[in-house]
N, C-alpha and C positions, 0 to 999 in steps of 0.2 A: 599532589605536591606535599612534601613533608613539612610539618610545623617548624617555624624558624627556631624555636627553643630546642627542638630535638636535633636539628642540624648543628646548632651551636654546641650542644652537649657532645655529640660525636666528634666534632672538630676539636674541642678542647681535649678529649680523651686521646686523640691521635697526635697531639702536639709533642714535639721532642721534649724530653724531661727537663732540658735546660730552660725551656719556656714555661713548663708547668710548675716546677718547683726546683729552683736552682740549688737549693741547699738540702735536698733530700739525702738522708743518710742511707748507706747500703742496708738492705733488708737482711736480717738474721733470723735464725729459728725463734729467737726470743721476741722479735718484733713482727713476725709474720702475721700473727692474728690481727694486729692493728693496722697492717699494711694491705688491707683487702682490696683497695683500688688496683693493686698490681698483681693480684692473684692470677696465675695462668689458668687457662681453660684445659689444656692438655698437659699431662705430666707423665713421668715414667719412673720406674724403680731404678735406683743406682746400686742397690744391694738386694739379694734374694729375700723374699718374704714368704714364709710358708712354702707352698709348692710353686710359687711364682718366681721366675728367674729375673735377674737384673736385666733391665731393658724393656720389661713388660710395660706397655703404655696404657693409659686410661684417662678418664675425665675427672677433674677435681670437682667434687660436689661442694666441699667446704673444708676449711681448717677448723679444728675443734680446739677448745681452750686448753686441753691437757697435752698439747704437743703432738696431736695426731692429725693426719690428713685423711678425710673420708673420700675414697677414690672408687669410681665405678670402672672396673676393668672389663666390662662387657661380658662375654661368655666365660671369662675367667673368674667372675664374681665381684662382689662389692666388699671392700675391706676398709677398716680404719688402720692406717699404716703410720708408724713413727715418721715424722717429717724427715728425720735424718736418713731414712732409707730411701728417700725420693729426691728428685731434682726440683722440687717445688721452689725452694729458696733461690736456686740458680735461675730458674725460669722467671720467677717474680722480679729478680734484679734485671733481667733482660727487658722485661716490660717497663720497669722503672726507668731504665736508661734510654728507652725509646727504640730499642732494637727489634722489639716485637710490638705490633699494634693490636690492641683488643678491639673487636668489632662492637662489643657491647659488654656490660657487666655480666658476669658468669651466670647468675640465676636468670636474668632476663634473656640471655642468649639461649639457655637450655629450655625454658618453659614458654616464653611469650609466643613463639611460632606454633605452639601446640594448643592454643586456647580457642574456644568457641565463644563468641560474643552473644550472651543470652538477651542482651538489651536490643539487639538488632532484629529486624523483621524483614525478610526471612533471616535465619541465623547465618552467620558468616564468621570467618576467622577474626579474632580480636586484633586490633591495630598494634603492630610491633612498636611503632613510634610512640603511641600513648603509653604502652607498658614501659618503654625506656625512660619516660619522664617521671616515673614514680620513685619515691624515696624508701618505700617499704612495701612488703608483700606478705599478706596474711593468707596462708594456705589452710583451707578447712578440709580435713579428711573425714567425710561423713557419707553415710548411705542415704540417698534421697528417699528411699522407701521406709526408712526407720521411723518409728512412732515419734521420736523426739526431734525429727528433722524440722517440722514447722516451728517448734519453739526455738530451735537453734537459729533458724533463718530470721525469725522475728527479732531475736536478741542481737544478732550481728548486723542487721540491716542498717542501723544508724551509723555504722562505720563508713558507709558510703559518703558521709559528710566530711570525713577526715581528708583534707587536701594532702596529696602526696602518698596516700595509701591505696593499694589495689588489693581487694579481697578476691581470692581464687578458690573455687570448689574443685577438689579432686575426688570425684565420686567413688565410693567404695562399693564393691559388688558389680555384677555384670548388668549394666543398664545401657540400652541403646541411646545414642546421643539425642535423638528427638525426644525421648522420654525425659531425659534430664532437663533439656531445654524447656519443655512444657511445664515440668514441675517447678522450676525456678520462676517462670512467668506467672504461674498460678498463685505462688506465694509472694509475688511482687518483690522478689530478691534476685535482681537481674545482674548477677555477678558472672564473670567469665568462668568457664570450666574446661578442664582438660579432656581431650578426646578419649572416649571410653577404652579404646584398644591400647592406650598408653597409661592407664591409671595404675595398673599393677606394677610395672617397672618404675614408674615415677614415685609411687608410694614406697617401694623398697629402697630407692635411692635416697629419699628425703627423710624418712622416719627411722628412728632407732628400731632394732628388732623387738618384736612383741609389744610395741607401743599400742595402747588401747585405742578404740574408735568409739566415738568421734574424738578427734584431736585437733588442736589449733597450733599452728607453727608460724611465727613471725620472723621474717628474714630481711636482711638488707638486699639491695640489688645484686650484690656479689654472692649472696647466699649465707652470710654469717647469721647464726641463730641468735635472736634477741629474746624470744619467748617460746616456750614449748610446754603445753599443758593439755591434759585430757579435758574434753568439754564437760562442763557442769554449769548450773545456773549462775554461780559466782565467778566463772572464768573471765567474763568480759571486764568485770571490775579489776581483776588481777592484771589483765592485759593493759589497763589504762596507763600505768606508770611507764611501761616499755614504749607505748605509743607516744606519750608525751615527750619522753627522752629522745625518741627518734625524730619526731615531726616538729619539735620545738614549740609546742603550744599545749594548752590545757583545756581543749574542748571537752565538754562533758560527753560521756558515752550514754 
């Protein structure tokens, strides 16, 4: 049985826009970034972009602050495309008007079904419902075999106390899932992690090109970036302000 809070969340998201927010203004390119609740999951080009033809479809990873849409076109590649060259705004307005129903926030829909619950014994898939209740997602891109990994895990472990935040490990390098599971349990850092065969494509989709490792990425449930920084001893302190703004509290890290 699904938790009542999750059921209510999905029900509210599916309500006609007249019931959700009767005075919602039409979404424009200028307001798209702040209208993340209505970001579509699937999008398409309305103008050619590079070698891609108009009509080429892809998955919206996120909208960037500089008027770009980061889109995964599958075998055609991953690109940051000017919003005006896509139908993102049109599709966002269809979601806003209730013509299209979102199953879940975009980042939750893309990542939550691909998580292993390292707190479970034996390991199993992480609960989609639990993921859907979170207000923020901290994805950690790190190699579990790296010498700095135990220090990183120890520094980030207190974040488990932040209500509304889910920390996710996206293991870097080729590591069998059982190995990652045992490493996290040995360090008592029992965060969910992405299945090993998906780590490379998900890393490519979520991180800018040539981003260093380890890296911390804080996102909203829709995928909007709130914090992006290489890991270093002082990174958690810098993350604090973004977490406080997102979660609405000032819990010490």
